[in-house]
VOTI-361439 format. One record per atom (N, C-alpha, C, CB): z, y negated, x negated; residue in three letters. Coordinates in steps of 0.02 Angstrom, whole numbers, padded with zeros to 5 digits, always signed. Atoms other than C-alpha are relative to their C-alpha. Glycine has a CB too. Layout:
<atoms>
ZYXALA...
</atoms>
This chain:
<atoms>
-00031+00053-00007MET-00506+00328+01586MET-00002-00022-00046MET+00049-00002+00020MET-00003+00036+00050SER-00503+00208+01457SER+00058-00006-00032SER-00019-00048+00013SER-00045-00010+00042LYS-00407+00229+01294LYS+00042-00068-00037LYS-00035+00042-00043LYS-00002+00071+00039ILE-00327+00075+01219ILE+00087+00007-00032ILE-00016-00084+00067ILE-00032-00011+00054LEU-00225+00060+01053LEU+00061-00075+00004LEU-00061+00008-00068LEU-00030+00077-00006ILE-00075-00067+01061ILE+00042+00023-00068ILE+00054-00029+00084ILE-00014-00006+00070VAL-00023-00110+00880VAL+00055-00058-00007VAL-00070-00008-00049VAL-00007+00071-00008GLU+00124-00231+00897GLU+00070+00028-00051GLU+00005-00044+00094GLU-00088-00023+00026ASP+00322-00227+00790ASP+00034+00009+00050ASP+00048-00053-00043ASP-00036+00007-00032ASP+00401-00292+00913ASP+00021+00063+00060ASP-00018-00055+00014ASP-00006-00074-00059PRO+00471-00120+01023PRO-00014-00017+00064PRO+00077+00037+00010PRO-00010+00023-00065ASP+00521-00218+01168ASP-00070-00026+00047ASP+00050-00059-00010ASP+00056+00035-00041ALA+00348-00315+01194ALA-00050+00085-00025ALA-00035-00104-00040ALA+00058-00065-00012ARG+00249-00138+01147ARG+00034+00030+00046ARG-00020+00058-00063ARG-00059-00047-00051GLU+00372-00045+01280GLU-00042-00043+00050GLU+00110-00008-00005GLU+00037+00032-00064ILE+00285-00183+01419ILE-00062-00011-00006ILE+00022-00060+00021ILE+00082-00014-00015LEU+00121-00178+01366LEU-00019+00064+00011LEU-00045-00019-00055LEU+00023-00047-00019CYS+00111-00001+01375CYS+00028+00029+00062CYS+00000+00034-00046CYS-00006-00021-00059GLU+00202+00028+01521GLU-00041-00045+00060GLU+00070+00003+00007GLU+00045+00032-00054ARG+00097-00110+01634ARG-00056+00031-00022ARG-00007-00082+00007ARG+00089-00033+00004LEU-00064-00032+01547LEU-00002+00059+00040LEU-00032+00029-00085LEU+00014-00066-00044LYS-00024+00131+01611LYS+00011+00012+00067LYS+00032+00046-00021LYS+00007+00017-00068SER+00021+00075+01777SER-00067-00048+00028SER+00066-00034+00014SER+00071+00016-00007TYR-00152+00012+01782TYR-00084+00059-00008TYR+00001-00055-00057TYR+00076-00070+00000GLY-00242+00182+01763GLY+00018+00002-00096GLY-00132-00046+00035GLY+00043-00011+00047PHE-00265+00162+01571PHE+00052+00053-00056PHE-00031-00079-00030PHE-00019-00046+00056GLU-00221+00299+01434GLU+00017-00042-00080GLU-00070+00057-00007GLU-00042+00067+00048VAL-00107+00195+01290VAL+00042+00040-00030VAL+00049-00069+00042VAL-00028-00035+00061GLU-00067+00250+01118GLU+00031-00066-00046GLU-00069+00048-00045GLU-00022+00061+00041GLU+00050+00122+01002GLU+00007+00034-00075GLU+00079-00036+00031GLU-00001+00002+00037ALA+00096+00083+00849ALA+00029-00057-00037ALA-00038+00017-00001ALA-00044+00063+00012GLU+00220-00026+00757GLU-00017-00042-00065GLU+00076+00023-00005GLU+00029+00060+00035ASN+00134-00110+00625ASN-00079+00057-00011ASN+00057-00037-00088ASN+00090-00018+00010GLY-00063-00116+00547GLY-00008+00047-00015GLY-00045-00030-00046GLY-00012-00064+00018TRP-00025+00030+00454TRP-00018+00054+00043TRP+00062+00006-00012TRP+00020-00068-00063ALA+00001+00146+00589ALA-00033+00004+00043ALA+00036+00023+00038ALA+00045-00003-00056GLY-00114+00083+00700GLY-00080+00013-00036GLY+00008-00076+00048GLY+00057-00035+00031ILE-00247+00131+00555ILE+00004+00070+00011ILE-00006-00013-00071ILE-00032-00088+00002GLU-00174+00309+00547GLU-00012+00009+00086GLU+00113+00013-00033GLU+00008-00023-00053LYS-00168+00320+00719LYS-00077-00001+00028LYS+00045-00032+00035LYS+00040-00007-00021LEU-00345+00275+00758LEU-00045+00058-00047LEU-00016-00060+00013LEU+00020-00035+00056LYS-00385+00397+00626LYS-00008+00066+00058LYS+00059+00003-00076LYS-00026-00057-00039LYS-00328+00542+00759LYS-00024-00027+00090LYS+00099+00009-00019LYS-00011+00033-00051TYR-00364+00441+00918TYR-00047-00057+00016TYR+00058-00018-00005TYR+00038+00055-00026LYS-00505+00355+00996LYS-00003-00058+00028LYS-00019+00012+00023LYS-00017+00079-00049ALA-00465+00194+01066ALA-00064-00012+00009ALA+00043-00078-00038ALA+00081+00036-00029ASP-00600+00109+01174ASP+00016-00075-00013ASP-00024+00012+00101ASP-00024+00088-00007LEU-00488-00065+01150LEU+00056-00001-00059LEU+00045-00028+00093LEU-00057+00037+00002ILE-00363-00125+01039ILE+00038-00067+00013ILE+00006+00006-00038ILE-00022+00043-00035ILE-00234-00249+01083ILE+00061-00001-00072ILE+00015+00020+00088ILE-00049-00017+00039MET-00143-00294+00899MET+00047-00073-00018MET-00035+00039-00062MET-00022+00061+00014ASP-00008-00425+00852ASP-00030-00030-00049ASP+00058-00001-00010ASP+00029+00030+00079ILE-00062-00534+00704ILE+00075-00004-00033ILE-00049-00096+00000ILE-00052-00010+00047MET+00106-00558+00616MET+00050+00046+00026MET+00032-00063-00019MET-00042-00089+00002MET+00174-00373+00578MET+00045+00007-00090MET-00092+00089+00003MET-00013-00014+00086PRO+00261-00315+00422PRO-00035+00065-00030PRO+00087+00013-00017PRO+00043-00051+00035LYS+00191-00201+00300LYS-00083-00022+00022LYS+00025+00086+00028LYS+00092+00005+00012LEU+00020-00241+00345LEU-00021-00042+00087LEU-00051+00115-00009LEU-00014+00043-00059ASP-00022-00393+00466ASP-00078+00014+00053ASP+00013-00094-00032ASP+00057+00003-00056GLY-00146-00407+00604GLY-00063+00008-00012GLY-00002-00057+00032GLY+00060+00019+00023TYR-00274-00496+00511TYR-00044+00052-00048TYR+00016-00060-00032TYR+00056-00042+00079THR-00295-00359+00336THR-00024+00050+00067THR+00059+00061-00102THR+00027-00053-00044ALA-00289-00227+00484ALA-00043+00005+00017ALA+00017+00012+00040ALA+00080+00021+00010CYS-00438-00291+00548CYS-00069+00010-00025CYS+00001-00034-00019CYS+00043-00013+00054LYS-00525-00302+00414LYS-00022+00071-00001LYS+00030-00017-00062LYS-00004-00072+00007ILE-00494-00131+00370ILE-00035+00050+00084ILE+00095+00013-00019ILE+00027-00026-00059ILE-00546-00063+00542ILE-00065-00024+00010ILE+00038-00015+00056ILE+00067+00015+00006ARG-00696-00158+00541ARG-00031+00029-00058ARG-00011-00067+00002ARG+00056-00027+00053GLU-00750-00082+00374GLU-00002+00055+00015GLU+00007-00003-00073GLU-00005-00086-00023ASP-00731+00101+00436ASP-00055+00016+00049ASP+00077+00023+00043ASP+00066-00024-00052SER-00906+00152+00522SER+00019+00042+00068SER-00053+00054-00045SER-00010-00016-00063LYS-00811+00241+00644LYS+00052-00043+00045LYS+00016+00065-00003LYS-00056+00053-00049THR-00668+00113+00727THR-00058-00069-00006THR+00108-00023-00051THR+00017+00062+00010SER-00787-00040+00674SER-00041-00048+00062SER-00037+00007-00059SER+00000+00041-00069LYS-00854-00090+00831LYS+00044+00033+00091LYS-00095-00005+00012LYS-00063-00004-00061VAL-00696-00044+00929VAL+00042-00074+00018VAL+00066+00058-00032VAL-00067+00083-00009PRO-00629-00223+01023PRO+00041+00000-00011PRO+00026-00034+00051PRO-00082+00020+00040ILE-00486-00297+00935ILE-00003-00067+00061ILE+00002-00033-00120ILE-00019+00053-00046ILE-00385-00423+01051ILE+00049+00007-00028ILE-00003-00002+00073ILE-00064+00001+00011PHE-00255-00497+00967PHE+00044-00052+00020PHE+00006+00009-00055PHE-00076+00012-00024LEU-00079-00553+01007LEU+00005-00071-00046LEU+00066+00074-00022LEU-00043+00036+00049THR-00016-00706+00934THR+00020-00066+00029THR-00038-00012-00067THR-00057+00047+00013ALA+00124-00851+00925ALA-00013-00056+00034ALA+00012-00017-00069ALA+00008+00084+00036LYS+00015-00978+00862LYS-00053-00008+00042LYS-00021-00016-00094LYS+00058+00030-00040GLU-00100-01076+00960GLU-00005-00066-00064GLU+00024-00028+00100GLU+00054+00054+00011LEU-00165-01183+00825LEU-00074+00031-00019LEU+00025-00050-00064LEU+00091+00002-00001ILE-00364-01189+00784ILE+00005+00036-00050ILE-00054-00074-00010ILE+00020-00047+00081GLY-00347-01126+00582GLY+00018+00062+00028GLY+00053-00018-00085GLY-00011-00064-00019GLU-00255-00971+00650GLU-00062+00034+00066GLU+00081-00003+00023GLU+00038-00019-00038ILE-00383-00937+00796ILE-00067+00029-00033ILE-00006-00049+00040ILE+00053-00030+00046GLU-00535-00950+00673GLU+00026+00042-00044GLU-00037-00045-00036GLU-00017-00068+00032LYS-00459-00852+00559LYS-00006+00073+00044LYS+00075-00007-00022LYS-00020-00057-00017ALA-00419-00711+00681ALA-00089+00027+00028ALA+00072-00007+00060ALA+00100-00002-00012PHE-00627-00717+00724PHE-00037-00008-00048PHE-00037-00056+00043PHE+00023-00024+00047ALA-00673-00720+00558ALA+00009+00046-00033ALA-00003-00024-00024ALA+00009-00084+00036CYS-00608-00554+00505CYS+00013+00039+00032CYS+00035+00024-00053CYS+00042-00064-00062GLY-00659-00476+00664GLY+00024+00014+00068GLY+00004+00080-00026GLY-00017-00007-00056ALA-00577-00500+00802ALA-00062-00026+00069ALA+00067-00036-00005ALA+00041+00031-00080ASP-00659-00510+00995ASP+00031-00064+00041ASP+00004+00065+00065ASP-00019+00042-00029ASP-00556-00601+01075ASP+00112-00012-00018ASP-00036+00024+00078ASP-00067-00024+00003TYR-00366-00660+01080TYR+00038-00060+00048TYR+00029+00008-00086TYR-00038+00052-00047VAL-00203-00709+01197VAL+00045-00025-00027VAL+00028+00020+00057VAL-00080+00039+00042ILE-00052-00818+01150ILE+00041+00006+00049ILE+00003-00093-00026ILE-00051-00002-00028LYS+00105-00764+01170LYS+00052-00050+00027LYS+00019+00029-00030LYS-00027-00055-00007PRO+00209-00748+01283PRO-00064+00022+00053PRO+00083-00004+00024PRO+00043-00038-00045VAL+00076-00619+01370VAL+00008-00017+00065VAL+00009+00067-00005VAL-00008-00025-00079THR+00048-00646+01547THR-00085+00043+00030THR+00019-00090+00056THR+00021-00035-00041TRP-00050-00523+01655TRP-00083-00032+00015TRP+00054+00001+00057TRP+00078+00055-00036GLU-00188-00665+01728GLU-00026+00003-00075GLU+00016-00112+00041GLU+00064+00000+00068ARG-00248-00703+01539ARG-00009+00069-00040ARG+00024-00059-00067ARG+00017-00054+00044LEU-00227-00526+01454LEU-00065+00056+00034LEU+00075+00039-00013LEU+00012-00024-00038LEU-00300-00430+01601LEU-00074-00001+00007LEU+00036-00017+00039LEU+00062+00004-00010PRO-00475-00502+01613PRO-00050-00002-00064PRO-00004-00053+00038PRO+00015-00015+00069LYS-00497-00501+01419LYS-00011+00072+00004LYS+00057-00019-00053LYS+00013-00075-00012ILE-00473-00307+01441ILE-00056+00009+00028ILE+00046+00035+00039ILE+00046-00041-00023LYS-00596-00290+01586LYS-00049-00027-00035LYS-00008+00006+00070LYS+00061+00026+00013LYS-00716-00381+01491LYS-00042+00044-00067LYS+00016-00079-00016LYS+00024-00061+00030PHE-00722-00237+01353PHE-00001+00038+00037PHE+00027+00025-00046PHE-00032-00095-00017LEU-00686-00086+01449LEU-00046-00009+00069LEU+00121+00023+00020LEU+00028+00018-00067PRO-00801-00028+01594PRO+00038+00006+00064PRO-00055+00037+00009PRO
</atoms>
């Protein structure tokens, strides 16, 4: 069973993502901001991270950079969730180490193929 870490500050969005992913058979762990996500990764070996960009305490860009700098987590695929469809924002996501992104509002038709691309 593949393990996915959801890093999202909105509790409703986090709950929807977690429940839906569990219904598809994924094991899911969650964190409410970038720092919490980094701490979870120290204890929870994720196969994939789905991370919001705009979060309090530590945004997704910075969290992604920290995750990429750690040899234990540097290869874990990261899919960003973003409400901004601006070219500069997407380029910034890839520059800090994101593997892919999904524009909010998230639809399963867009998210699931991206997840399946990175997971066996």
